[in-house]
C-alpha distance (Angstrom), angle and dihedral (degrees) to the residues before:
residue distance angle dihedral
X1 . . .
X2 3.77 . .
X3 3.84 90.3 .
X4 3.80 92.5 52.2
X5 3.82 91.7 48.6
X6 3.85 90.1 50.7
X7 3.80 93.1 52.3
X8 3.83 91.6 47.7
X9 3.81 89.4 54.2
X10 3.79 91.6 46.1
X11 3.78 93.6 50.1
X12 3.77 92.4 48.0
X13 3.82 90.1 52.4
X14 3.81 95.5 51.1
X15 3.85 95.9 77.4
X16 3.77 89.8 51.5
X17 3.83 90.5 51.7
X18 3.79 91.4 50.0
X19 3.79 91.4 49.1
X20 3.79 90.6 48.5
X21 3.82 90.9 51.3
X22 3.82 91.3 50.7
X23 3.80 92.2 49.0
X24 3.80 90.6 50.6
X25 3.78 91.2 50.0
X26 3.78 93.0 50.3
X27 3.78 92.3 47.2
X28 3.79 101.6 43.0
X29 3.79 108.5 27.8
X30 3.83 96.5 62.0
X31 3.80 88.6 50.1
X32 3.78 90.6 53.7
X33 3.83 90.9 50.3
X34 3.79 92.5 46.3
X35 3.79 91.0 50.5
X36 3.83 94.9 47.1
X37 3.83 113.4 115.0
X38 3.75 117.4 -110.8
X39 3.85 117.1 -120.0
X40 3.78 111.4 -86.8
X41 3.80 120.6 -112.2
X42 3.79 105.4 -114.3
X43 3.81 115.0 -147.5
X44 3.82 114.7 -170.5
X45 3.81 121.7 -142.7
X46 3.80 122.0 -174.1
X47 3.80 123.0 -165.5
X48 3.78 118.8 -159.3
X49 3.81 119.1 -174.1
X50 3.82 106.8 -152.6
X51 3.80 92.8 166.2
X52 3.76 135.4 29.3
X53 3.78 114.8 -84.7
X54 3.73 128.4 -153.7
X55 3.77 108.1 -97.7
X56 3.77 137.3 -42.1
X57 3.79 122.4 21.1
X58 3.79 128.2 -49.8
X59 3.82 88.6 -160.6
X60 3.82 91.4 57.5
X61 3.78 89.6 47.2
X62 3.83 89.2 56.1
X63 3.79 89.7 49.3
X64 3.80 89.4 56.9
X65 3.79 89.8 51.9
X66 3.82 89.3 48.9
X67 3.81 92.8 53.8
X68 3.79 90.6 52.7
X69 3.82 92.3 52.0
X70 3.82 91.9 46.8
X71 3.80 89.3 58.3
X72 3.77 89.9 55.8
X73 3.80 99.2 42.2
X74 3.79 117.7 53.4
X75 3.76 118.9 -137.8
X76 3.80 100.2 17.2
X77 3.80 130.2 114.8
X78 3.82 123.7 -171.8
X79 3.80 113.1 -147.8
X80 3.83 104.3 -156.3
X81 3.78 116.8 -168.6
X82 3.81 136.6 174.6
X83 3.82 119.3 -127.6
X84 3.77 132.7 -178.3
X85 3.78 116.4 -127.1
X86 3.76 91.8 -108.9
X87 3.82 92.3 47.1
X88 3.81 92.1 50.0
X89 3.84 92.1 47.8
X90 3.80 91.1 51.1
X91 3.80 93.1 48.5
X92 3.81 93.2 46.6
X93 3.80 90.8 49.1
X94 3.81 88.5 57.0
X95 3.79 90.8 51.6
X96 3.79 96.7 -102.0
X97 3.79 111.7 133.7
X98 3.79 133.6 162.6
X99 3.79 123.1 -126.6
X100 3.81 89.5 -115.3
X101 3.80 127.9 24.9
X102 3.81 125.1 -160.6
X103 3.78 111.4 -165.3
X104 3.78 147.6 133.3
X105 3.77 138.8 -137.1
X106 3.78 112.1 -46.7
X107 3.81 99.5 50.4
X108 3.77 108.7 88.0
X109 3.83 102.2 150.3
X110 3.81 94.6 98.4
X111 3.81 96.7 55.6
X112 3.80 96.6 104.9
X113 3.83 92.8 46.2
X114 3.81 97.7 50.1
X115 3.78 117.6 105.8
X116 3.78 125.5 -135.3
X117 3.79 111.3 -94.6
X118 3.83 129.7 -151.1
X119 3.82 91.4 -116.6
X120 3.77 138.6 85.5
X121 3.77 128.4 -130.2
X122 3.79 124.4 139.0
X123 3.81 94.2 -142.4
X124 3.80 91.5 58.3
X125 3.81 98.5 45.4
X126 3.79 130.0 109.8
X127 3.81 115.2 -170.7
X128 3.81 90.4 -14.1
X129 3.78 95.7 -51.9
X130 3.78 122.9 110.7
X131 3.81 112.2 -123.3
X132 3.81 98.8 160.8
X133 3.78 132.6 29.1
X134 3.83 127.1 -163.8
X135 3.82 117.4 -115.2
X136 3.77 97.1 -175.4
X137 3.79 140.1 5.1
X138 3.76 144.2 -157.6
X139 3.77 128.4 -160.1
X140 3.76 145.7 -143.1
X141 3.81 122.5 -105.5
X142 3.79 137.5 -175.3
X143 3.80 109.5 -135.9
X144 3.78 126.8 -159.2
X145 3.80 132.2 -174.3
X146 3.79 89.0 -134.1
X147 3.80 138.6 24.7
X148 3.80 89.6 -99.1
X149 3.80 108.5 96.7
X150 3.82 93.2 169.3
X151 3.81 98.7 66.2
X152 3.80 115.0 108.3
X153 3.80 118.1 -110.2
X154 3.78 144.2 123.3
X155 3.80 118.8 -74.9
X156 3.76 124.3 -148.5
X157 3.84 114.9 -144.7
X158 3.77 107.5 -148.4
X159 3.82 117.7 -137.9
X160 3.77 120.2 -174.4
X161 3.80 110.1 149.9
X162 3.80 141.8 -11.1
X163 3.78 93.2 -43.9
X164 3.79 119.7 108.8
X165 3.80 109.8 -124.5
X166 3.83 89.8 167.1
X167 3.80 88.6 64.2
X168 3.82 91.2 52.7
X169 3.78 86.9 51.0
X170 3.82 92.7 50.1
X171 3.81 92.5 53.2
X172 3.79 91.3 46.1
X173 3.82 92.3 49.6
X174 3.82 90.5 -118.8
X175 3.79 121.2 146.2
X176 3.76 120.4 -161.0
X177 3.78 152.2 124.4
X178 3.82 118.4 -71.8
X179 3.82 112.4 -136.2
X180 3.80 140.9 150.9
X181 3.81 116.2 -67.7
X182 3.81 95.9 -115.3
X183 3.80 92.8 47.1
X184 3.81 90.5 46.4
X185 3.79 91.8 52.5
X186 3.78 97.2 47.4
X187 3.80 92.2 41.9
X188 3.82 90.4 51.6
X189 3.83 94.3 47.6
X190 3.82 92.6 44.6
X191 3.81 92.4 53.3
X192 3.79 97.1 -109.3
X193 3.79 88.5 118.9
X194 3.81 125.4 37.4
X195 3.78 93.1 -154.7
X196 3.76 138.3 22.1
X197 3.79 127.8 -153.5
X198 3.78 103.1 -155.1
X199 3.78 145.0 138.0
X200 3.79 143.3 -112.9
X201 3.78 86.6 -69.9
X202 3.79 90.4 67.1
X203 3.82 90.8 48.0
X204 3.80 88.4 57.7
X205 3.82 93.8 43.5
X206 3.78 93.2 52.0
X207 3.82 91.1 47.0
X208 3.84 90.2 51.7
X209 3.78 91.7 50.0
X210 3.76 93.0 45.5
X211 3.79 90.5 -124.8
X212 3.80 119.9 161.0
X213 3.75 110.4 -132.9
X214 3.80 135.8 149.1
X215 3.76 124.9 -129.1
X216 3.75 143.7 -171.4
X217 3.81 122.9 -162.3
X218 3.82 116.3 -121.6
X219 3.78 109.7 -146.9
X220 3.77 102.9 169.6
X221 3.79 93.5 93.7
X222 3.80 136.3 10.8
X223 3.79 132.8 176.9
X224 3.83 95.5 160.4
X225 3.80 96.1 109.6
X226 3.78 124.5 131.0
X227 3.80 107.4 -147.6
X228 3.79 134.1 -163.1
X229 3.78 124.3 -149.9
X230 3.76 135.2 -176.7
X231 3.78 120.4 -134.0
X232 3.78 126.8 -159.7
X233 3.80 98.5 -68.4
X234 3.76 135.5 169.5
X235 3.80 88.4 -142.2
X236 3.78 96.7 60.1
X237 3.83 97.2 144.9
X238 3.80 92.6 50.4
X239 3.79 90.8 46.8
X240 3.83 91.6 50.2
X241 3.81 89.7 49.3
X242 3.82 88.4 55.2
X243 3.78 90.5 48.0
X244 3.77 92.3 50.4
X245 3.81 92.0 51.3
X246 3.81 92.1 46.5
X247 3.78 91.3 54.1
X248 3.80 95.5 42.5
X249 3.82 124.0 117.6
X250 3.81 89.3 -116.9
X251 3.79 91.4 58.7
X252 3.80 91.9 45.0
X253 3.80 90.0 59.0
X254 3.81 89.5 59.2
X255 3.79 96.7 52.6
X256 3.84 94.8 91.9
X257 3.82 87.2 67.4
X258 3.80 86.8 72.6
X259 3.82 95.7 37.2
X260 3.81 93.8 -106.1
X261 3.80 133.4 116.5
X262 3.76 137.9 -133.9
X263 3.80 113.4 -99.8
X264 3.80 104.6 -90.1
X265 3.77 102.6 -176.9
X266 3.73 137.6 89.0
X267 3.80 89.8 -130.0
X268 3.80 96.6 -96.5
X269 3.81 94.5 103.5
X270 3.79 117.6 125.5
X271 3.80 103.4 -97.5
X272 3.79 136.2 133.2
X273 3.76 121.1 -112.2
X274 3.81 107.2 -86.9
X275 3.78 87.8 -130.6
X276 3.82 93.6 57.4
X277 3.79 110.2 132.4
X278 3.78 128.5 -127.1
X279 3.81 94.5 -93.9
X280 3.79 92.3 55.0
X281 3.80 93.3 47.4
X282 3.80 91.2 48.3
X283 3.79 90.5 51.5
X284 3.84 90.2 50.0
X285 3.79 88.9 53.0
X286 3.80 91.6 50.4
X287 3.79 92.4 49.7
X288 3.83 90.7 50.1
X289 3.80 91.6 53.3
X290 3.83 94.3 45.2
X291 3.83 90.4 70.3
X292 3.84 91.8 -131.5
X293 3.81 123.4 160.0
X294 3.78 110.5 -72.1
X295 3.82 88.4 -126.7
X296 3.79 87.2 69.6
X297 3.79 89.8 49.3
X298 3.84 89.2 49.4
X299 3.79 91.1 52.4
X300 3.80 93.6 51.7
X301 3.83 92.6 42.0
X302 3.79 89.4 60.7
X303 3.80 91.2 57.0
X304 3.85 97.6 55.3
């Protein structure tokens, strides 16, 4: 009898348990859905180093910029990746592009996909419209083992990427032997070369080694600009926010941490268009080594 009474009570309680479960589901599940985070907007940023920087990583520097923007803009995540020039060219050829592309002279594959930007810089223009703007720069220097820059001696012209050190030499009136950057450095420090025409990379190398050298900046020509361009993206506002932070005065103050400088030019510096193709860059190199009048070089430089 007691068993039957127990089961009658149990069965009568089941409907109430079911009802209670349904009520809980109605009350709590919609709240969980309403409180669920929306998927983040992913903005891709590629960094391609086509010339030697100063020190550290330009890709990591861009990641730091990305984290600052993420704190200001809710729901966005910047995926910053490092690509080789060859890797970026292959990806772009297959139709794969980032939302933002950081690059230097020597990578021209993205020219047709780059949007017009509200900035002005001759080296980033195509048909008078700016499609890339530099966010940092390096520079060329003439190094000497002593304070005497008039003494005769052989000069090594350092080459470490797609930049044209021979053109910087031509505009500075310096004659020398082009060679790889590492060989140029060691040859200069060992006394094989009396002078070295190098870049900000050499400034950082000498500082790291504790070497005492003397230098003069060469300002007649510069192609050591790291540009940023915007491709056709569905996250335009987020991309422009990143661009604004990257070009801000606050970011400029941090550039010495990677051995680079803020862009200190009005855009009229002698520099090739960053979208110049391989044929144009090769021709510029030939002209520089032909020892022609720099006016001829200027004329050709304006066409690329």
